[in-house]
C-alpha positions in Angstrom: 54.0 12.3 2.0 51.1 10.8 0.3 50.5 7.3 1.4 49.9 5.0 -1.9 46.5 3.7 -0.9 44.8 7.3 -0.4 43.9 7.7 -4.3 41.8 4.2 -3.8 40.0 5.0 -1.0 38.8 8.4 -2.1 37.6 6.4 -5.5 35.8 4.0 -3.2 34.3 6.7 -1.2 33.2 8.8 -4.3 32.0 5.0 -5.9 29.7 4.6 -2.4 28.3 8.1 -2.7 27.3 7.6 -6.3 25.5 4.3 -5.4 23.5 5.9 -2.6 22.2 8.4 -4.7 21.4 6.3 -7.2 19.1 4.4 -4.5 17.0 7.5 -4.2 15.5 7.5 -7.5 14.5 4.0 -7.6 11.1 3.1 -6.9 11.2 -0.7 -6.9 14.1 -1.6 -4.7 13.2 -4.6 -2.3 13.4 -4.2 1.1 17.0 -5.6 3.0 15.6 -5.1 6.5 15.5 -8.8 8.5 12.0 -9.6 9.0 10.8 -6.0 9.9 7.8 -5.6 12.2 4.8 -5.3 10.1 1.0 -4.9 9.7 -1.2 -6.1 7.3 -3.8 -3.6 5.4 -6.1 -5.4 3.0 -3.8 -8.1 1.6 -0.8 -6.5 1.6 1.8 -6.1 5.1 3.1 -2.8 6.0 6.2 -2.2 7.5 5.3 0.0 10.6 9.1 0.4 11.5 9.7 1.9 7.8 6.9 4.3 8.6 7.9 5.6 12.0 11.4 5.8 10.7 9.6 8.8 8.4 7.6 10.4 10.9 4.7 8.7 9.1 3.1 6.1 11.4 -0.4 5.6 11.7 -1.3 7.1 8.3 -3.2 5.4 5.5 -2.1 6.3 1.7 -4.6 9.1 1.4 -3.0 11.0 4.5 0.5 10.1 3.4 -0.4 11.3 -0.1 -2.3 14.4 1.4 0.8 15.4 3.6 3.8 14.7 1.0 2.1 16.2 -2.0 1.0 19.7 -0.3 4.6 20.0 2.1 6.9 22.9 0.8 9.4 21.7 -1.5 12.1 22.9 0.7 10.4 20.8 3.7 10.5 17.4 1.6 12.4 14.4 2.8 15.5 14.0 0.8 15.9 10.3 1.8 12.2 8.8 0.9 10.9 8.2 -2.6 7.0 7.9 -2.6 5.6 6.9 -5.8 2.0 7.0 -6.8 0.6 4.0 -8.3 -3.1 2.8 -9.0 -2.6 0.1 -6.4 -0.4 1.2 -4.1 1.7 4.2 -2.6 5.0 2.4 -2.9 7.5 3.7 -0.6 11.3 3.4 -0.8 14.4 5.1 0.8 17.9 5.4 1.0 18.6 2.2 3.0 17.1 0.3 0.1 13.9 -0.5 2.2 10.8 -0.6 0.7 6.7 -0.9 1.9 3.8 -0.1 0.0 0.5 1.0 1.2 -2.9 0.5 -0.5 -4.8 2.5 -2.0 -8.5 2.9 -1.8 -10.7 0.4 -3.6 -12.8 3.1 -5.3 -10.6 5.8 -6.1 -6.9 6.7 -7.8 -5.0 9.7 -7.2 -3.9 11.4 -10.1 -1.5 14.6 -9.9 -1.4 17.1 -12.8 1.3 19.8 -13.5 -0.4 22.0 -16.0 2.5 24.3 -17.8 3.1 26.9 -20.8 6.4 26.5 -21.7 8.5 23.8 -19.6 7.7 20.4 -18.5 9.2 16.9 -18.0 8.2 13.2 -18.7 6.6 11.4 -16.1 4.4 8.1 -15.6 3.8 7.3 -11.8 3.9 10.7 -9.7 6.7 11.0 -7.1 5.5 13.1 -4.1 9.2 13.8 -2.9 10.8 14.6 -6.2 8.5 15.6 -9.2 8.2 19.8 -9.9 5.9 21.3 -12.3 6.3 25.0 -14.0 3.1 26.8 -12.4 4.0 26.5 -8.3 1.2 28.1 -6.1 -0.9 28.9 -9.0 -5.0 29.2 -8.6 -6.6 27.2 -11.3 -9.9 25.9 -12.5 -9.9 22.4 -12.5 -12.8 20.4 -14.5 -13.1 16.5 -14.6 -15.7 15.4 -17.1 -16.6 11.7 -17.5 -17.2 10.0 -21.4 -20.5 10.1 -20.2 -20.9 13.6 -20.3 -20.9 13.7 -15.8 -18.9 16.4 -14.3 -17.0 14.7 -11.5 -14.8 17.6 -10.4 -15.5 21.5 -10.9 -13.6 23.6 -8.6 -10.7 26.2 -8.3 -7.9 24.6 -6.8 -4.2 26.2 -6.2 -1.3 24.0 -7.3 1.0 22.9 -4.5 4.6 24.3 -3.9 5.7 21.6 -6.5 3.3 23.1 -9.2 1.1 19.8 -8.9 -2.8 19.8 -8.4 -4.2 16.4 -6.9 -7.5 14.9 -8.2 -9.1 11.9 -6.7 -10.9 10.2 -9.5 -13.2 7.1 -9.3 -11.8 3.8 -10.3 -12.9 2.3 -13.9 -13.6 5.2 -15.9 -11.6 7.2 -18.6 -12.3 11.0 -18.5 -11.3 14.4 -19.7 -9.3 16.8 -17.7 -9.6 20.4 -18.4 -7.7 23.1 -16.6 -7.9 26.7 -16.9 -5.4 29.6 -15.8 -5.9 33.4 -16.6 -7.8 32.6 -20.2 -5.6 29.6 -21.3 -6.8 26.1 -21.2 -5.4 22.6 -21.4 -6.8 19.2 -21.7 -5.7 15.8 -21.1 -7.5 12.3 -21.3 -6.9 10.4 -18.2 -7.7 6.4 -17.3 -8.2 4.5 -14.1 -9.1 1.2 -15.7 -5.8 -0.4 -15.5 -3.1 -1.0 -12.8 -0.3 0.7 -15.1 -2.3 3.6 -16.1 -0.3 6.9 -15.3 -0.8 9.1 -12.0 1.3 11.6 -13.2 0.3 13.9 -16.1 2.6 16.5 -17.5 1.3 16.9 -21.0 -1.6 19.5 -20.1 -0.3 22.8 -21.9 -2.1 25.9 -21.2 -2.4 27.5 -24.5 
C-alpha cells in the first residue's frame, strides 16, 4: 500500500533537481561558502578552494580559457559555468559558488562561431556550454583595425565546440573576417567597453 506522503516526497525531489539544474545556467550566482580561502590577484580575491575543486588551481584566466575552450565537448565539466567577460572570467558551479579571475590588462578574449545555417544568440561566451555549427574545421581568420592595421592573419581550426578564439587588444574596434571553402563572413567587434560581447555568433559564411 502506498504511503500518503510518497507523492509529496517525489514532488520535492523533482523540485530540488530542477532548482539544481537551473543554477548551472546562471553566471552571476553569489558564493554561499563561508569565508573560503582566497588569494588576491590584482584587485580581485580568487577562491583557491573553488579552483582546486575543479582542477584549475594555479591557473590564471588565460590558462583556464585555453584549457576549457579547447577541451573536447564530451570531456567538459557539467558542474561548472565559465563566462568570459571583458574584465574577468566568471566561474560558477552547481553549489552556487562563484569566483572571478581577472583578464589581462591589455587584451580581451573573443570567441567566434562561424556558421552556414544554424546559430544561437550569445553575448558573453560560455566556455563549457556554448556550441557552434562548424566543429574542428580549418578557417582563415583575419582581424583588421579601423585604421587598416592587420592584427591577426592566420589559419586556425575551430575547437570541438565550433568556436575559434582570438585575443584582441583592448580599446579598439576591428573587423573580423573568416573564410572557409570559398565562403566568407565578417563581423565588427569591440573591446572598448566593459559590456562588449565576447561571443560572436552572427558571422555567417556565404
